[in-house]
N, C-alpha and C positions, 0 to 999 in steps of 0.2 A: 678680108681673107678668112677662109674657113678655119675654124679653131683648131681642128684635128691637123691640118697643114702646118698652121703656126706653131703647135706644140711640138711636132716632129722636127721642124726647122730649128726651133730652140734646143731641143734635145741633141740635134747633130751638132750645134756649135758647142754647147757643153761639153759633150763626148770630147769632140775635136780638141778642146782646150785641155781636158784632163789628160788625153793621151799624149799630146805635145809636151805639156809639163811633165808628165812623168817620164817620157822619154829623154827629156833635157837633162835628167838627173843621171842618165847613163854614162859613166866615164867612156872617154874614146877608147881606151884599152879594153873595155868590156862590151863594145859594140857587137863584136863578132863572137863572144863568149856564150857557150851554152853547157848546161850541167852534163850532157851526154852526146854522142855523135847523131843521135837520132832527134835530139831536141832542137827546136828553133832558138836563135839568139835574138836580142833585143832589135837589131836591125830587121831581121827577116820578120818579126812580129809585127813592127810599124809598117813595114812594106805590104805585109799581108791585110792589114786594115785598109790601106789605100787600094789596093788592087781590089779587095772585096766592095769598096764603095764604088768603084765604076761599074762592077756587075749589078749592083744593087740598084743604081741608078737607072741602068738598062731596064731592069725588071720593073721599076716605078714608071718608067715612061712606057711600059707595055711591049717593050721589045723582046723577042725570043733570044737567049743566049747561043753561042756558036756551038756549044758542048751540050749533049743530052743526058750523060750520066754523071753521077757523083764523082766517080774516079776520073773521068775526062776533065771535069770541072777543077779538081783539086790538082791534077797534073798541070793544068794551064796556070792556076794561080801560083803554085810553087815556082813555075818556070819564070813568071812575071815577077814574083818577089825577089828571085835571086838576082835579077838584072839590077836591083838596088844595092850600090855599093858604098854609100857615104850618108853620113846623118843629114847634110844638106839636101840631098836627092830625096831622102824619106820624108823630111819635113815638107818640102815642096810637093811631093806626090800626095801627102796628107791633106795639105791645103787645097791643092787643085782639085782632088777627088771629092772634098766636101763641098766646095763650089758646084761641082757637077751634080751631086745629090740634092743641094739646095734648088737648084736650077729645074732638076726632075720633079721635086716636090712643087715648085711653082707652077709647074705645067699640069698639075692634076685638076681635074673637074670632078663635079659631085657624080657623073656617071662613072668616070673611071675609077674614083674611090670605092664604087659600089662593086667592083669586078674581083675576081681571082685571078692570080697570076701563077702560070706553071714555070717551075724551076727544074734543074737536075735533082733538087732535094724533095720535091713535091709541089703540090700546088697549094698556095696560101692566099687568104684574102689580102687585097691591097693594103688594109690597115696594118697587117704584119709587114710587109716590105717598106712602109713609110716609116715603121719604127725600127726596123732591124738594123739599119746603119749606125744609129747611136748605140744601140745595144752591142753590137759587134764590137765598134771602137772601145766601149767601156771594157768588154772581155779581154781585149788586147791589152789595154792599159794594165788591167789586172794581171795579166801573164808577165809583164814587165815588172810590175811591182813585185812579183814572186822571185823573178830572177834576182831583182837587187836584194832581197832578203838573203838569197843563197850566197852572194858575195859579202854579206855583212853590212849592207845598208839597210838598217831598220827604221829609218827616218820615214814619216808619212808624207809624201810629197803631193798635197792636195791643194 
């Protein structure tokens, strides 16, 4: 297998594990807590990571997304993440979405890896999209880490 694909797959699994571990330390009574009315809670952040994975997998497969503008894309993502109402649902969605990303990465050819892919946020080389799912999940885990510090959990959950 191509080294870049293998590294991207390994990064997806590492990021997924970190996100799920961090999320596992969110107390049940804090799942829907946020520091302000406009801020996301831990449940929505976890759901956001998973919903994003499905979109990223589509881009890796070379598919066009249904939305064409950043605002349309974010409205779609926000609506989808609001459908997630439990920890179990979020964990399953993260796990399933990662499998979808890994399958998309497995489907890449050298030819596809040399392309650029358009998204509502711009056109980027395939190598960007190959590595974005893991980065995005790491960002989401860090956001949950920050929420934990706000409610007084200062432990490092790695």
